[in-house]
C-alpha positions in Angstrom: -3.0 31.9 -6.9 -4.4 28.5 -7.8 -2.4 25.3 -8.1 -2.9 21.6 -8.5 -1.5 18.8 -6.3 -2.4 15.2 -5.6 -5.3 14.1 -3.4 -3.6 10.8 -2.4 -0.7 8.5 -3.1 -0.9 6.7 -6.4 1.2 3.9 -7.9 1.7 2.8 -11.5 4.0 0.3 -13.1 5.5 -0.3 -16.6 7.8 -3.0 -18.0 10.6 -2.1 -20.3 12.7 -4.9 -21.7 12.1 -7.0 -18.6 13.0 -4.2 -16.2 10.1 -3.2 -13.8 9.6 0.5 -13.2 7.3 1.1 -10.3 6.3 4.8 -9.9 4.9 6.0 -6.6 3.5 9.6 -6.6 2.9 11.3 -3.2 1.4 14.6 -2.1 3.9 16.3 0.1 4.2 19.6 2.0 7.9 19.6 3.1 11.3 18.2 2.5 10.7 16.0 5.6 7.6 14.6 4.0 9.6 13.8 0.9 12.4 12.1 2.8 9.9 10.0 4.8 8.1 8.8 1.7 11.4 8.0 -0.1 12.5 5.9 2.9 9.1 4.2 2.9 9.6 3.1 -0.7 13.1 1.9 -0.1 11.9 -0.2 2.8 9.1 -1.7 0.6 11.6 -2.6 -2.2 14.9 -3.5 -0.5 16.2 -5.6 -3.4 15.5 -3.0 -6.2 18.5 -1.7 -8.1 17.5 2.0 -8.1 15.1 4.4 -6.4 15.1 7.4 -8.6 13.1 10.4 -7.3 12.1 14.0 -7.9 10.0 16.5 -6.1 8.6 20.0 -6.1 7.6 22.0 -3.1 5.9 25.4 -3.1 4.0 27.4 -5.7 5.1 30.0 -8.3 8.9 29.3 -8.0 9.0 25.9 -6.3 11.9 24.3 -4.6 12.9 21.3 -6.8 15.3 18.4 -6.2 16.0 15.1 -8.0 18.2 12.1 -7.8 19.4 9.6 -10.4 20.3 7.1 -7.6 23.1 5.5 -9.6 21.6 5.7 -13.1 23.6 7.6 -15.7 23.5 11.4 -15.1 20.5 13.0 -16.7 18.7 9.8 -17.6 16.4 9.3 -14.6 15.7 12.0 -12.0 15.5 15.0 -14.3 13.1 13.3 -16.8 10.8 12.5 -13.8 11.0 16.2 -12.7 10.2 17.3 -16.3 7.0 15.2 -16.2 5.9 17.2 -13.1 6.7 20.5 -14.7 4.8 19.7 -17.9 1.7 18.6 -16.0 1.9 21.6 -13.7 1.6 19.6 -10.4 3.0 21.2 -7.3 3.8 19.8 -3.8 4.5 16.4 -5.2 7.1 13.6 -5.0 7.6 10.8 -7.5 9.8 7.8 -6.6 10.5 5.4 -9.5 11.8 2.0 -8.3 13.6 -0.1 -10.9 14.1 -3.8 -10.8 16.8 -4.6 -13.4 15.7 -7.2 -15.9 19.1 -8.1 -17.3 18.9 -6.1 -20.5 20.7 -2.7 -20.7 18.4 0.0 -22.0 20.9 2.7 -23.0 20.5 6.4 -22.2 17.6 7.0 -24.5 15.8 3.9 -23.2 16.2 4.9 -19.6 14.9 8.4 -20.3 11.9 7.0 -22.0 11.2 4.4 -19.3 11.5 6.8 -16.4 9.4 9.4 -18.2 6.7 6.9 -19.1 6.6 5.5 -15.5 6.3 8.9 -13.9 3.7 10.0 -16.4 1.6 6.9 -15.8 1.5 7.6 -12.1 1.0 11.4 -12.3 -1.6 11.4 -15.1 -4.0 8.9 -13.3 -3.4 10.1 -9.8 -6.4 11.8 -8.1 -5.9 15.6 -8.2 -6.6 18.3 -5.7 -7.4 21.8 -7.1 -6.2 24.3 -4.5 -7.1 28.0 -4.2 -8.1 30.6 -1.6 -11.6 29.7 -0.4 -14.1 31.3 2.0 -16.3 29.5 4.5 -19.7 31.2 4.9 -21.8 30.1 7.8 -25.5 30.7 7.2 -28.2 30.9 9.8 -31.8 31.0 8.5 -35.4 30.4 9.5 -37.0 27.0 8.8 -39.3 28.7 6.4 -36.3 29.5 4.1 -34.4 26.3 4.4 -36.1 24.4 1.5 -35.7 27.3 -0.9 -32.0 27.7 0.0 -31.4 24.0 -0.4 -33.0 24.2 -3.9 -31.1 27.3 -4.9 -27.8 25.9 -3.8 -28.4 22.7 -5.7 -29.2 24.7 -8.8 -26.0 26.7 -8.3 -24.0 23.5 -7.7 -22.8 24.8 -4.3 -22.6 22.1 -1.6 -24.6 22.7 1.6 -22.4 21.4 4.4 -23.2 20.2 7.9 -26.7 21.5 8.4 -27.9 21.6 12.0 -31.4 22.1 13.2 -32.1 23.9 16.4 -34.1 27.2 17.0 -32.9 28.0 13.5 -31.1 26.2 10.7 -27.4 26.6 10.4 -25.1 25.3 7.7 -22.1 26.5 5.8 -20.9 26.7 2.2 -17.3 26.9 0.9 -16.7 29.0 -2.2 -13.8 30.6 -4.0 -12.7 33.9 -2.5 -13.6 35.8 -5.6 -17.2 34.5 -5.4 -17.8 35.0 -1.7 -19.4 38.5 -1.7 -21.7 37.5 -4.6 -22.8 34.3 -2.8 -23.5 36.2 0.4 -25.6 38.6 -1.5 -27.5 35.8 -3.1 -28.4 34.5 0.4 -29.8 37.9 1.2 -31.8 38.0 -2.0 -33.2 34.5 -1.6 -34.4 35.3 1.9 -35.4 39.0 1.6 -32.4 39.8 3.8 -33.4 37.6 6.7 -30.6 35.0 6.5 -27.4 35.8 8.4 -24.1 35.2 6.8 -20.8 35.0 8.8 -17.8 35.0 6.5 -14.6 33.5 7.7 -11.2 34.8 6.4 -10.0 33.3 3.2 -7.7 30.3 3.4 -6.1 27.9 1.0 -8.2 24.8 0.6 -8.2 21.9 -1.9 -11.2 20.5 -3.8 -11.0 16.8 -4.4 -12.7 15.0 -7.3 -15.4 13.7 -5.0 -16.2 17.2 -3.8 -14.5 16.8 -0.4 -12.8 19.9 0.9 -9.2 19.5 2.2 -8.0 22.2 4.6 -4.5 23.5 5.3 -3.0 22.7 1.9 -0.8 25.8 1.4 2.9 25.5 2.0 5.8 27.9 1.5 8.9 26.6 -0.3 12.0 25.9 1.8 14.3 28.9 2.3 
């Protein structure tokens, strides 16, 4: 199962009839993470009128929770949650802090403002594409290293942490479904002389810059 989450915290702000709506989007892995982040936002904005939030934890059938934090029922927390659902982002918290500008927005205006603020943060936040991945540790002779480096570049597979001793050792990280094929390619490229040690599949995240993030899987709260 693949899913999308955030690579890092991201903040966006909109102004609606002089009210400021500051949306902070956080990657989270537990209810405790969410509560800590909400407390952090409250401490950063002690004079704000409202701290509306929503979060989703888990994949498939996620655990979801939202709060209007004093805004009229259905005008704040649920619209923020709907933004997450529409964008298909999991393991995420959004807190929208409102500084009241003196002009009442009405129910429709509040729904629109909280939706726009949440969307502004979530749309532009750096994403993390997560799926089961396999680490393949490759050991090869120096005579094959240049060819493997070239072939991996052509295949757009990153060669990671090469070390040079009696032989060359490096590793690649590929989707679980591609692991057997990639291991066979190493054998083909080196006439069977490269050794491939495949680690068990584990959920990992691929950031926009190509960085691999480990330990991203989380089960929903019971």
